[in-house]
C-alpha positions as CSV (number, residue, x, y, z in Angstrom):
1,X,5.3,-8.6,-23.6
2,X,6.1,-6.0,-20.9
3,X,3.7,-7.3,-18.2
4,X,3.5,-6.2,-14.5
5,X,1.4,-8.2,-12.1
6,X,0.0,-6.2,-9.2
7,X,-0.5,-8.5,-6.2
8,X,-4.0,-7.1,-5.5
9,X,-7.5,-7.0,-7.0
10,X,-8.0,-3.5,-5.6
11,X,-8.4,-1.2,-8.6
12,X,-6.8,1.7,-6.7
13,X,-3.5,-0.2,-6.5
14,X,-3.7,-1.5,-10.0
15,X,-4.4,2.0,-11.4
16,X,-1.6,3.5,-9.4
17,X,0.9,1.1,-11.0
18,X,-0.6,1.7,-14.4
19,X,0.0,5.4,-14.1
20,X,3.6,5.0,-12.9
21,X,4.4,2.4,-15.6
22,X,2.3,3.6,-18.6
23,X,4.2,1.6,-21.2
24,X,3.5,-1.7,-19.5
25,X,0.5,-4.0,-19.5
26,X,-0.7,-4.1,-15.8
27,X,-2.9,-6.8,-14.4
28,X,-4.0,-7.6,-10.9
29,X,-3.9,-11.0,-9.1
30,X,-4.6,-12.0,-5.5
31,X,-1.5,-12.8,-3.4
32,X,-1.4,-13.2,0.4
33,X,0.7,-10.9,2.5
34,X,1.7,-13.4,5.1
35,X,1.2,-10.8,7.8
36,X,-1.9,-9.8,9.8
37,X,-4.7,-8.0,7.9
38,X,-3.7,-4.8,9.7
39,X,0.1,-4.5,9.9
40,X,1.1,-2.7,13.1
41,X,4.8,-1.8,12.3
42,X,7.0,-0.6,9.5
43,X,8.7,-4.0,9.5
44,X,5.4,-5.9,9.2
45,X,4.1,-3.6,6.5
46,X,7.3,-3.9,4.4
47,X,7.3,-7.7,4.9
48,X,3.7,-7.9,3.6
49,X,4.5,-5.9,0.5
50,X,7.5,-8.0,-0.3
51,X,5.5,-11.3,0.3
52,X,2.8,-10.1,-2.0
53,X,5.2,-9.1,-4.7
54,X,7.1,-12.4,-4.6
55,X,3.9,-14.4,-4.4
56,X,2.5,-12.8,-7.5
57,X,5.7,-13.2,-9.6
58,X,5.4,-15.5,-12.6
59,X,5.3,-15.0,-16.3
60,X,5.9,-11.2,-16.1
61,X,8.8,-8.7,-16.0
62,X,7.8,-7.3,-12.6
63,X,5.4,-8.0,-9.8
64,X,4.3,-5.3,-7.4
65,X,3.1,-5.7,-3.8
66,X,1.4,-2.8,-2.1
67,X,0.7,-2.8,1.7
68,X,-0.6,-0.2,4.0
69,X,0.0,-0.3,7.7
70,X,0.5,1.8,10.8
71,X,3.7,2.2,12.7
72,X,4.7,4.1,15.8
73,X,5.6,7.7,15.2
74,X,6.6,10.0,18.1
75,X,4.8,13.2,18.8
76,X,1.5,12.1,17.2
77,X,-1.8,12.2,19.0
78,X,-2.4,8.5,18.7
79,X,1.3,7.4,18.6
80,X,0.9,5.9,15.1
81,X,0.7,7.0,11.5
82,X,-0.4,5.1,8.3
83,X,1.9,4.8,5.4
84,X,2.0,2.8,2.2
85,X,4.9,0.5,1.1
86,X,5.5,-0.7,-2.5
87,X,7.7,-3.6,-3.3
88,X,8.6,-4.3,-6.9
89,X,10.2,-7.7,-7.6
90,X,12.0,-8.6,-10.9
91,X,12.6,-12.2,-10.1
92,X,15.8,-11.6,-8.1
93,X,15.8,-8.1,-6.6
94,X,13.3,-6.1,-4.5
95,X,12.9,-2.4,-5.0
96,X,11.2,-0.6,-2.1
97,X,9.3,2.7,-1.9
98,X,7.3,4.3,0.9
99,X,4.6,6.9,0.5
100,X,3.7,9.8,2.6
101,X,2.3,9.2,6.1
102,X,-0.8,10.5,7.9
103,X,-2.5,10.0,11.2
104,X,-5.9,8.4,11.6
105,X,-8.3,9.8,14.2
106,X,-6.9,8.6,17.5
107,X,-10.1,6.8,18.4
108,X,-9.8,4.7,15.2
109,X,-6.2,3.8,15.9
110,X,-7.0,2.9,19.5
111,X,-9.6,0.4,18.3
112,X,-7.1,-1.1,15.9
113,X,-4.5,-1.6,18.6
114,X,-6.8,-2.6,21.4
115,X,-9.5,-4.5,19.6
116,X,-7.4,-6.0,16.8
117,X,-9.7,-4.8,14.0
118,X,-8.7,-3.2,10.7
119,X,-8.6,0.5,10.2
120,X,-11.4,0.2,7.7
121,X,-13.6,-1.5,10.3
122,X,-12.7,1.1,12.9
123,X,-13.5,3.9,10.4
124,X,-16.8,2.6,9.1
125,X,-18.9,4.4,11.8
126,X,-17.5,7.7,10.5
127,X,-17.6,7.0,6.8
128,X,-20.5,4.6,6.5
129,X,-18.4,2.7,4.0
130,X,-17.1,-0.7,5.1
131,X,-15.1,-1.1,1.8
132,X,-13.7,2.4,1.8
133,X,-10.3,1.2,0.7
134,X,-11.7,0.0,-2.6
135,X,-13.3,3.4,-3.1
136,X,-11.6,6.8,-2.3
137,X,-9.9,5.3,0.7
138,X,-9.8,6.8,4.2
139,X,-7.4,9.4,2.9
140,X,-10.0,10.5,0.3
141,X,-12.6,10.8,3.0
142,X,-10.4,12.7,5.4
143,X,-9.2,15.1,2.7
144,X,-12.7,15.6,1.2
145,X,-11.4,14.2,-2.1
146,X,-8.2,16.3,-2.4
147,X,-6.2,13.1,-2.2
148,X,-7.6,9.7,-3.1
149,X,-6.4,6.2,-2.4
150,X,-4.9,5.7,-5.9
151,X,-2.9,8.9,-5.8
152,X,-1.7,8.2,-2.3
153,X,-0.6,4.8,-3.4
154,X,1.1,6.1,-6.5
155,X,3.7,8.0,-4.4
156,X,5.0,4.7,-2.9
157,X,5.2,3.1,-6.4
158,X,7.1,6.2,-7.8
159,X,9.6,5.9,-4.9
160,X,10.2,2.2,-5.7
161,X,10.7,3.1,-9.3
162,X,13.6,5.5,-8.5
163,X,16.0,2.5,-7.9
164,X,14.7,0.7,-11.0
165,X,15.4,3.7,-13.2
166,X,18.9,4.4,-11.6
167,X,20.2,0.8,-11.0
168,X,23.8,2.0,-11.6
169,X,23.5,4.1,-8.5
170,X,22.1,1.4,-6.3
């Protein structure tokens, strides 16, 4: 059986992987990231995605870890941007992909950095949705539905698949 385990119970992440790998059976499973709940660097975000993917690997062809985090980006209002990292694990090799990046409202980013809360917690006063990441995501709210969390995540998964589909080049 061609099975992929997504290291998450978030349906947005599971559905993103299903769309990128339509000929596979895709299931979700909880897997810890091993990093703080709100990663604050590109290194920490990538580590979280890899840890999730490796932790979910078992009786499957691939496991997938998806982690969002913020990282310093020069010339931004807040000094940070959010991005998504996807790590696909085949039992021996990791394939990484990053998605597009966007900036959260500076006040939200400040609360994350200074108060140590998650971006979802910082954004709840604006959206009124404490679990927005399981819904349209903050990206969905900010873009008024033009881009939702699943589609945003899908880009990172597609970028990881590039190396899988072109192993002879990598």
